[in-house]
NUPAKOL-682786 format. One line per 4 residues: their letters; for each residue x, y, z of C-alpha. Coordinates in Angstrom, 2 decimals, m for minus. Layout:
BEGIN
a) X:Y:Z; ...
This chain:
BEGIN
mkls) m53.24:m69.55:36.12; m52.96:m65.95:35.47; m51.79:m64.97:39.09; m49.39:m68.15:38.99
yifv) m47.56:m66.75:35.58; m47.46:m63.02:36.89; m45.69:m64.41:39.65; m43.41:m66.16:37.75
llfg) m42.47:m63.01:35.74; m41.99:m61.16:38.49; m39.50:m63.31:40.32; m37.95:m63.84:37.22
lmlh) m37.72:m60.15:36.91; m36.50:m59.64:40.21; m33.81:m62.34:39.67; m32.39:m60.83:36.43
qtha) m32.24:m57.42:38.34; m30.21:m59.00:41.14; m28.01:m60.80:38.73; m27.52:m57.49:36.76
qrae) m26.59:m55.45:39.59; m23.90:m58.42:40.56; m20.48:m57.75:39.17; m19.44:m60.34:36.62
adql) m17.54:m63.44:37.67; m13.96:m64.05:36.80; m12.21:m67.15:36.11; m8.88:m68.36:37.63
ktsk) m6.94:m71.43:35.76; m5.77:m74.25:38.10; m4.35:m77.72:37.64; m7.67:m79.04:38.43
gnvt) m10.17:m76.74:36.62; m11.33:m73.18:36.73; m12.07:m71.32:40.04; m14.98:m68.83:39.49
iqpv) m14.39:m65.68:41.32; m17.99:m63.97:42.10; m17.78:m60.66:43.78; m21.26:m59.87:45.95
lhgt) m21.14:m57.17:48.31; m18.31:m55.24:50.46; m16.34:m58.08:51.82; m18.64:m61.06:50.71
lvls) m17.60:m63.32:47.53; m18.31:m66.69:46.16; m16.07:m69.04:45.14; m16.63:m72.05:42.73
wnnq) m14.75:m75.05:41.88; m14.88:m78.96:41.34; m18.66:m78.53:41.70; m18.04:m76.94:44.91
tiyv) m19.57:m73.49:46.40; m17.74:m71.48:48.86; m19.26:m68.78:50.37; m16.80:m65.86:52.43
dpyg) m18.18:m63.60:54.99; m22.14:m64.04:53.37; m23.72:m60.62:54.14; m26.41:m58.67:52.64
gpda) m29.53:m60.76:52.78; m30.16:m64.10:50.94; m31.38:m62.24:47.89; m27.75:m61.18:47.47
fagl) m26.94:m65.02:46.56; m29.70:m65.38:44.06; m29.06:m67.53:40.97; m25.90:m68.83:43.17
aapd) m25.42:m72.66:43.98; m25.88:m73.26:47.98; m22.74:m73.20:49.93; m20.57:m76.29:50.48
lili) m18.08:m74.22:52.28; m18.59:m70.96:54.43; m15.61:m68.81:55.81; m16.38:m66.51:58.24
tdvh) m13.33:m63.84:59.36; m14.67:m62.02:62.36; m17.47:m61.25:64.68; m18.83:m57.75:63.37
gdhl) m22.33:m57.67:61.38; m20.71:m57.30:57.99; m18.88:m60.65:58.31; m21.05:m62.67:60.78
dtkt) m24.42:m61.72:59.18; m26.93:m64.33:61.44; m29.93:m62.97:59.65; m28.27:m64.06:55.92
legl) m26.88:m67.36:57.43; m30.23:m68.47:58.34; m32.01:m67.36:55.10; m29.38:m69.33:53.08
etgk) m29.50:m72.99:52.35; m26.83:m74.37:54.47; m27.86:m77.95:55.35; m24.61:m79.16:53.40
ativ) m22.35:m76.58:54.66; m19.49:m76.60:56.59; m18.59:m73.45:58.39; m14.88:m72.56:58.98
apqa) m14.38:m69.68:61.81; m12.20:m68.74:64.64; m13.61:m69.19:67.83; m15.18:m65.59:68.48
vadm) m17.47:m66.27:65.49; m18.37:m70.06:66.49; m19.43:m68.92:69.94; m21.99:m66.62:67.97
lpea) m23.23:m68.86:65.93; m26.91:m69.58:66.05; m27.27:m73.37:67.76; m27.99:m74.94:64.55
lkqk) m25.12:m73.82:62.65; m22.65:m74.40:65.72; m22.81:m77.98:64.91; m21.45:m77.10:61.59
avvl) m18.54:m75.10:62.63; m14.75:m76.01:62.15; m12.94:m73.92:64.62; m9.78:m72.52:63.30
gnga) m6.92:m70.10:65.37; m4.62:m67.84:63.91; m1.81:m70.05:62.31; m3.92:m73.17:62.11
kteq) m4.84:m75.26:59.03; m7.50:m77.37:57.96; m8.43:m79.42:54.97; m11.74:m79.22:53.58
lgis) m13.45:m80.42:50.38; m9.85:m81.05:48.97; m8.93:m77.38:49.51; m6.28:m76.30:52.00
iaai) m7.15:m73.82:54.26; m4.71:m71.50:56.72; m5.78:m68.93:59.02; m4.03:m65.82:58.88
pmyn) m3.66:m63.04:61.33; m5.95:m60.00:61.20; m5.84:m56.90:63.37; m5.56:m53.41:63.86
lpea) m1.75:m51.15:64.38; m0.92:m50.40:66.84; m1.99:m53.22:68.79; m4.28:m52.38:71.49
edam) m6.93:m54.01:73.82; m9.85:m51.79:72.76; m8.70:m52.15:68.96; m11.76:m52.87:66.78
hpkg) m9.85:m56.13:65.38; m7.43:m57.19:68.22; m4.98:m59.75:67.29; m6.33:m63.14:67.76
rgng) m9.96:m62.71:67.63; m10.37:m62.84:63.60; m8.71:m64.71:60.80; m7.70:m63.92:57.41
yilt) m7.62:m66.63:55.13; m5.10:m68.55:52.16; m7.00:m71.26:50.53; m5.01:m73.47:48.10
iggk) m7.11:m74.87:45.18; m5.73:m76.77:42.66; m2.36:m75.61:43.12; m3.24:m71.41:43.28
niyi) m3.10:m69.72:46.46; m6.07:m67.08:47.45; m5.27:m64.63:50.19; m8.37:m63.27:51.76
sgdt) m7.19:m60.60:54.10; m10.53:m59.95:56.30; m10.35:m56.73:58.37; m6.68:m55.74:58.80
edvp) m3.91:m53.15:58.50; m1.03:m53.97:56.80; 0.45:m56.17:59.39; 3.50:m58.21:59.24
emrt) 2.03:m61.60:58.56; 0.50:m59.81:55.40; 3.49:m58.33:53.97; 5.62:m61.43:54.32
lkni) 3.37:m63.56:52.80; 4.66:m65.64:49.43; 3.57:m67.09:46.32; m0.21:m65.69:46.53
dvaf) m1.86:m65.76:42.94; m4.86:m63.89:43.90; m5.72:m61.37:46.96; m8.49:m59.58:48.37
vcmn) m7.08:m56.91:50.14; m9.54:m54.62:52.57; m8.90:m50.44:52.54; m11.62:m48.69:54.56
lpyt) m11.04:m45.68:57.26; m11.27:m45.81:60.11; m11.96:m49.83:60.29; m9.07:m51.27:58.14
mdid) m6.29:m49.17:56.30; m5.83:m46.50:53.92; m4.95:m47.03:50.17; m1.51:m45.99:50.78
qaas) m1.13:m48.85:53.35; m2.87:m51.23:51.47; m0.77:m50.71:48.31; 2.51:m50.64:50.60
avla) 1.58:m54.05:51.72; 0.47:m55.33:48.22; 4.15:m54.40:46.94; 5.97:m55.94:49.57
fkpk) 3.87:m59.42:48.90; 3.43:m59.25:45.04; 0.58:m61.15:44.35; m0.23:m61.76:40.87
vvyp) m3.62:m60.04:40.79; m5.08:m58.32:43.75; m8.88:m57.02:44.20; m9.54:m54.10:46.18
yhyr) m12.41:m55.19:48.10; m14.23:m54.34:51.74; m13.43:m50.20:50.66; m16.85:m48.42:52.01
gqqd) m15.40:m46.83:54.84; m17.05:m44.26:57.32; m16.90:m41.26:55.05; m17.67:m42.96:51.78
lsdv) m15.84:m45.31:49.20; m12.22:m45.56:48.98; m10.48:m44.33:45.89; m9.99:m47.65:44.29
esfk) m8.34:m46.31:41.16; m5.78:m44.29:43.03; m4.88:m47.48:44.64; m4.56:m49.42:41.73
nkvn) m2.27:m46.18:40.21; 0.00:m46.39:43.14; 0.87:m50.38:42.81; 1.16:m50.16:39.32
akdk) 3.31:m47.11:39.42; 5.99:m49.23:40.95; 4.94:m52.73:39.65; 3.41:m53.18:36.42
kiev) 3.14:m56.66:37.02; 0.77:m56.89:39.67; m2.59:m57.27:37.95; m5.03:m54.93:39.99
rlrk) m8.90:m55.85:39.13; m11.33:m53.10:40.07; m14.99:m54.74:40.40; m18.32:m53.61:41.31
wypq) m18.96:m54.35:45.14; m21.45:m51.89:45.83; m24.23:m52.33:43.60; m26.00:m48.98:44.24
s) m22.77:m46.77:43.77
């Protein structure tokens, strides 16, 4: 009895610590109830809506998702380990989940998860769980065969949930397909050199497509974390209507 009690207590403390390190969730009002937006780590987030849970690029080990509902839908943007993390995927409860991913990702999934995959190429759309999902190109500039993110391999995504459009950039620079987006309510925009873009490119893109709310995410680069405060200042110096939300994507920082 005593050992069981101690185990439960230690597990509870560990779970509490995991929750304490995680950024607080935000809410987005839609015509069909709120979307809960939960930052997790780096390029990983969890969206909850209408009793359904969406994991985006689950990464960092299954403990990073302690206390969160098991996924009904998983979106994966690219083949790199901070997006396609097979160890994390295999440690999660994915029994009821559908995986939406580009072909390059689907080809690399463990056999048991390949059966769950809906393959989506750039420009294609699907509807899952009453959510419209559009695949948006994500790539490096200038385009080159040896680019870390060549055009056509990975997907950014636009989710339309209860009439609200949520854009997830994936790993990209400020490509025309991003800059010309319309009617985006919430955007998650990457900014980390040398893999994606710097804060100036990110700010320029955001000012071009004017989302109502933008979250800097995926901002750990080769040198350190990008200066997201400076990104916010650059955006709001030219457009105060864009709400820039800074959240703790790196619990140890």
